[in-house]
Structures are given as C-alpha cells and as structure tokens.
N, C-alpha and C positions, 0 to 999 in steps of 0.2 A: 504493500500500499504506499509506503514511503517513496519507493521508486516511481510509482504511478503519479503521486503528488508532485514529485520533482519534474517529471516529464510534462505534466499539465502546466506547471509554472513556466517551463522553458517554452512551451508552445505559445502561451500568452505573450511572453517577452518577444518571441520571434514575430508574432503577428503584429505587435505594436511597431516593431522596426520596419516590417513590410508596409504597413499603412503609411508610416511617415515618409518612406522613400517613394512609394507609389504615388502618394498625393503630390509630392514635389515634382515627380515625373509628369503627372497629368497637368500640373500648373504650367510647367515649361512647354508642354505640347500646345496648350491653349495660346501661348505667346509665340508659337511658331519655332520654338527651340527644341533641340534634341540632344541629350547628353548621354553618349554610349556608356560612360562610366556609371552614371546613375541607373541606366537600364540594367546593367549587369548586377548592380546592387539590389535592385528589385527582384531579379530572377534568383539571386543567391538567397535572399530572405524567403522567397516563395518555396525554393527547394528545401530550405531548412525546415519550414513548416511541415512539408510533406514527409520528410525523413523522421521528424519527431512523431507525427501521426502514425507512421508505420511501426515505430518502436512502441508506442502506446497500444496499438492493436495487437502486436505480438505478445506484449506483457499481459494484456487482458486475457488473451486466448490461453496463455500458459497458466494463469491463475484460475481460469474456469475449467481447465481440462481435468476430467476425473482421474483419480489416482488408480493405477492398476491394483487390483485386489480389493478395492473398496466395495462396500455393499454387503449384502446378506451372505451368510455362510453357504459354502458350496456343498453339494451332496458328494458322497464318495465316488459315485459314478463319474461326475464331472472332474473330480480330482484325478481319478485313474485315467480318464481320457487325456487330460493335460499332460500327465507324466508320460503316457505312451506316445503322445504326439512329439514331445521334446526328444524322446529317445529315437523316434523315427527321423527327426530332422538331424540329429547328431550322428547317428550310427546307420540309419537306413533300415532299421529293424521295424517291421510292421506287424509283428506277432500280436494278434488279438486286437489290433487297432480298429478294424472295421466293426467288431462287436461292441467295443467300448464307446465308439462314437454314436452307435444306435442307442445304447443305454443312456448316454448323456443327452439324448434327444436333439442332436444337431441335425440340421436339414441342409440340403443343397449338395450332397454328394451324388454325382451322376454315375451312370453305369459305365461311362467311358474311362473311369479310373480317377485316382486322386483321393485325398483324404480331407475331411472337413476340418478346418481350422477351429480350435477350441473357442467356445463362445466368448470368453473374456478377451482373448487375443483378437477375435473378430470385431468386438466392440471397440477395442483400442485402435484398430486400423481405421474404423469409421470415425472415431474421435479425431484422429490425426488428419483424416481427409476433411473433416468439417473445419478444422483450424485453417487449412490451406485453401479451401474452396468458399468464396463468398456466396455462391449460389446455395450451397448446403446450409450456410448460416441464415440466409434470407428466405428461402423457399420452404414449402411444406415437404417433409420427408416421411415416407411410409415404408415399412418393411413387410414383405409378403413372402409366403412360403412357396409359391409357384408363379409361373409367368402368365396366368390367366386373370390377372387383376384388371377389373373394369370399374369405372366410377360413373354413377348417374348424376347428370346435372340438369337443372331446370332451365330451359332455353326460351320458355314462353311465359310462364308464370300463371298464377290463378287470378281470374278477374273477380270483381265484386261490384256491388251497386247499392243505390239507396232505394228504400221502399217504405211506405207507410205501414203502420201496425196491422191493419186488417187486410193489406194487399198481399196477394199470392206472391211467392218468391220464385221467379223464373230461374231455370238452371244456368249457372255460370260456366265459363270456359274452364276446362280442366288443364292442368299444367302440361306443357310439352317437355318431355324428358328425352335426353340423348345419352347414350352410353359412350364414354370415351375410354380409350385404352392407351397405355404408354407405349412409346417406341423403345423397344428393349435392345440391348447389345451386350456383348461380353468384353469386359476389360481384362487385360492380362499383364503380368509383369514377370520377369525372369531373373531375379537377383541371384548373385553367385557368391559363394564363400569357399575358401580352401578347407580341405578336410582337417588341416592343422588348426585352423581357427575353431572349427566345430569341436575338436577334441579338447580344446582349452576350456577347463571348467569355469573360468572367469568370463568367458565370452557369452554375452547375453543373446542367445540365438533368437529368442522371441522378439526382443526389441529390434534386432537387426532386420528380421522379416517385416515387422510392423512398419518400421520407418521406410525401408526400401520400397515396399509395396504401396504404402499410402501415398508417398510422393509421386510415384508413377501414375497411380490411379487418379489422384487429385488433378494432376496436370491435364490428363486426357479428358476426364469427364467435365472439368470446368469449361473447356472450350466447347464441348458438345452441348452443354446446357444453354449456351448462348447462340451458337451458330451451327450445331449439328443438323445434318440433312435427314435424320430419321432412318437411314439405311444401315442396319446393324449397329445403330448407336442411338442415343436419345435425340429427339427433335428439339432443337434450340428455339428460344423465344423469337429470335430474329429470323428464323426460317419459316415463320407463319406469315400469311398474307396480311397486309396492312392497307388502310385507306384513311382518307381525311374525314370521312363522314362520322357523325355523332353516334353515341351508343344506342340511341333510340331507333336508328334505321340501319345500322351496320349488321352484317350477317354474323351469326354465331361463329366463333373461331377466327374472326378477323380482327386484328388489333387496330387501334387508332393511332395515326402518326400526325404530328404537327410539323409544318414546314418552317425551317429557319431561313432567314433572308440571306445569310452569308454562307459561303462555301466552307470556310474554316474558322468561323467565328460564331458567337452566340451572344444574345443580348439579355439583359435582366427582364425585359418585358416578355421575351419568349419563354423564359423559365417560369415566370408568374403565370403565363397562359397555360403551360402544361400542367401546373399544379391544379388550377381550377377547372381543367378539362376532366379531372378525376372526380368521381362522385364524392360528396361530403363524407358519407359513411366510411369510405375506403381511405380517405386522406389521413385519418387518425394514426394508422399504422404504416403509412406510406414512407418510402425511402427513395433517394436518388441512387442511380448506379452509373458509374463512368470510370474511365481509367485515370491514372495519376496525371498524365499530361493534360487531359481535359480538365481535371480538377484544378490544376495550376492556372489554367485560363479563366475558369469560372471564379476563382478566388479573387480576381481583380475587379469583378463587376460590382457596381453600386446601384442603389435605387435613385429615384428622382430627388430624394432629400440628401443625397451624398453619403448615405450609410452603406457599408459593405454588406452584400447579401450573404457572404460566408461569415460564420462566427465560430471561434474556438469554444470547446467545452468549458463550462463554468465551474464544474466540480468533478470529483472522482466518479468514474463510471459513466459520465455524460459525454458523449462524443461531440465532435464538431458538427455544425448544422449548416444547411443551405436553405434559406427562406423558412427556417424553423423545422426542417426535416433532416433526419440523419442521412449520411452518405455511405454507401457501400462501394469501396474501391475495388474494381474488377479489371485486371489487365487484359482480359479477353474481349473487352469492349473496344470498338474501333476508335481511332483518332478522329478529330473533327476534319472531315474531307468531303469532297463532292459526293452527294447521294448516300453518304454513310449515316448510320444511326450511332451517334457517339454518346447519347444520353438517354437513359430510361428513367421513368418515375412511376412508382406504383406500389401497391400492396402485394409484394411478391409471394407471400405465403398463400394468399388467395388466388393469385394468378397462375403460378406454375407449381407443379408437383414432381418430385423426384421419387422414384420407386426402386428400392433395393430388394433384390431377390436374396432372401436370407441364406447365409452360408457362403463362406469363401473356401475354396478347396486348393490343395497343393499337390503337385507331382514332384518327387525327388529324382533328379537326374545327375548321377555321379560319373557318367560315361562319356557324354558328348564332348566335354571340354576339360579334360584332366589337366591339372590337379584340382580344378574347381568343381564344386557341387552346385548345380543350379536348382532353384526351387520355382518351378513353373506354377504361378499362382493366378487363379482366375476368379472373377466375380461378375454376376449379371446385374446390370443397372439400367434403368429407363427414365424417361422424362417426357412430360407433355404439358401443354397449356391447358388450364382447366377453367379459367374465367378471363375471356378476352377483353372485358371491361375494366379489369383491375390493374392493367399495365399500359402506360402511355409512352410513346416514342417521340423523340425529337430528331427529325431527319434533315440533314443539311441540304442546301440548295444544289442544283446541278451545275 
C-alpha cells in the first residue's frame, strides 16, 4: 500500500508538470511560436505519466492476485492428482494419473491424449492470463464443461400498454429471443525445460509451466478478443459489423460507430459525443479502451473551460479517468489512423463474453528436441459479442 501511495503521488506530480508545460506550449502556439525544446518537455512528462500508470497497474494486479494454495482444504483425491501430475512433469511417469484425474473431477481431457492440469494450477494460469489481458479484466468470463455453450438474448423486448380498470387487456408482443454461440478455438503453447532443470528439487516446475503458458496464451487471445476473425479463434469486437445508425433502428449484432473528423486526431467534443451515445443505464459501469499512444494524445485534450479531460486518480485504488470514466489500456487497439477504430467506450462486461472450456491439458515430449523436454499445453477458449448496444466505437476519417 505504501508503494501504491508513492506511485499515486508521483503521478500527481508528473501530471502537474505536464499541465504546466503543455499550457505554455499551447500559449506559444496561439502566438504563432513553436519551441521544439518545450514540445519535447511535454512529451517527456506525458511519457512519465504513462510509465507511472503502468507501474500502478502492475502493482495493483500483483496485490489482487490470489495466492497459490489459498482457499478451502483440498480433498485427498485432489492432492493425489497434484502429486502424480508433478511426478509426470519431472520424470514422465504417468502411472495411475488418468484414474487420479478422474477422481479429482477434472474435465477437459480429450481422447487424443494429454493429461488434465490440476485444478489449482489451472486457476493460477487463468489468474496470470487475467493480469496480462485487459479484455479478461473488463469483459464477462464464463467457464463451461463442453463446447456446446449457447446464450439466449432478448432482441425485441416485451411490449406493454395503458388500459382503464374495466377495459379488457389485449395480448402484448412476446419477446424475440436469439441464441448466440461463441466462436471457439484452441490455444497452444510448447514451453521447454531441460531434464536437468526438472531433476532439480528446487526448480518450481508448476510455476515454470504456469508462467510460460499464461504469457503465450494471454498474448494470442488478447489480440483475438479485439480483432479475431472467428475462424478457429474467438471473434473480436472489431470484426463485427458497425454502422452510424442509432440503437433504436440498428440491427441486432451490429455495433454503432461515430465518425471522427480527423485522420489521426480526436477532439474533446467527439469523446463527449461517444459517451452520451451510450444509454444512461450502461454508462455507470462504462470504460474507455485504447492503446498507450492514443492515451498520450487524449491526455492533452481540454474542454471549453480549459480543464483537462484526463484526470489522475485521487486516492489509493482509484484509477485515472477520462471524462469521469476509467480507462483500460489495451495495446491490441489500433493507433489513430485513417479508417481505424482507435477508441472504444462501453460496458464491456455486458457487451462481450469470453468463454473458457474448463480444463487445460498437457502432453510431455522428451524426444523431439533433446535434451529439452517440451510440454505441449492446450486450452479451448471462445469469445462473442452479446450486446451490440453496450459498446461504442470511434472511427477515424478516411
């Protein structure tokens, strides 16, 4: 907590320096002057703010990460499965492992081989992925036991009407329901360790696998949740159709985008417009999503009263805001460029759903690349848009 307070104070100081330098730069520009040294000072202060924000995010994620082994007591079957799995990883011995994983009630082991990762290690992998993936932090995540998951959504709604007390009640319209299913794909990673490392009793083989796999999985899935085409992978938000029409007339499954006037620039008025294009009920839990380069551009914007739209957090645990809403930094978002969508705003938990097929499985390969032992690890994951009115896009001009 002391470290977080220190970073929060550093961010406030850096933002004060940024405002002072940027205000001076704007004053000179109004007078027709341009000072490259001052411009560099502004950019340096802007970068410092971004660096401090990343340090705060990493520290907050580390503080929120559950400790391995925490929680309720494990059954003997679960403990036996964990011990057998570690023995399998270190020595390649799979004696009785298949039976133990069944007793431990792990799911996800397919007939084509591989052994289910113990539940605690699987949760740890997912926890590390959440730390690395802004989409997992912001969107709804559900775990399923098979790939047949579907969700019913109301695309029409129930109608109602006014009547007098003695007047007959005519039948109203019934809701129109649609079943949506995630676009699923299989993630894989193939980390390697030497047999000498595995024989070392001080080598944490579980942590090695969790970190190596989670990093690879997080990188691949994060990009898919934004721009995946849905072919053997999740369908990303930006791969759904979009139109400029309002929610009341736009087809279900089509997002609304607002057009920015600039090719590689954005104005405060455009940001305000996208906020109020979202329904009031959804704005309460809405956030911005953009990459760090776009954020550095947005941080320079002011409103008509000369106040900056971006504001640093005021206390521990309270993040920086843009127009009063939090910001999710996502490097898989595009830069501000012609026809690109560089900024999203919305209630992402309501708008997009990530589906995890329960169970990660591992194949041990000590033969292909001696003296290395490879652990071919796979997991199925999907994603889909579930409410096209919950997320708004800002699209740059052509």
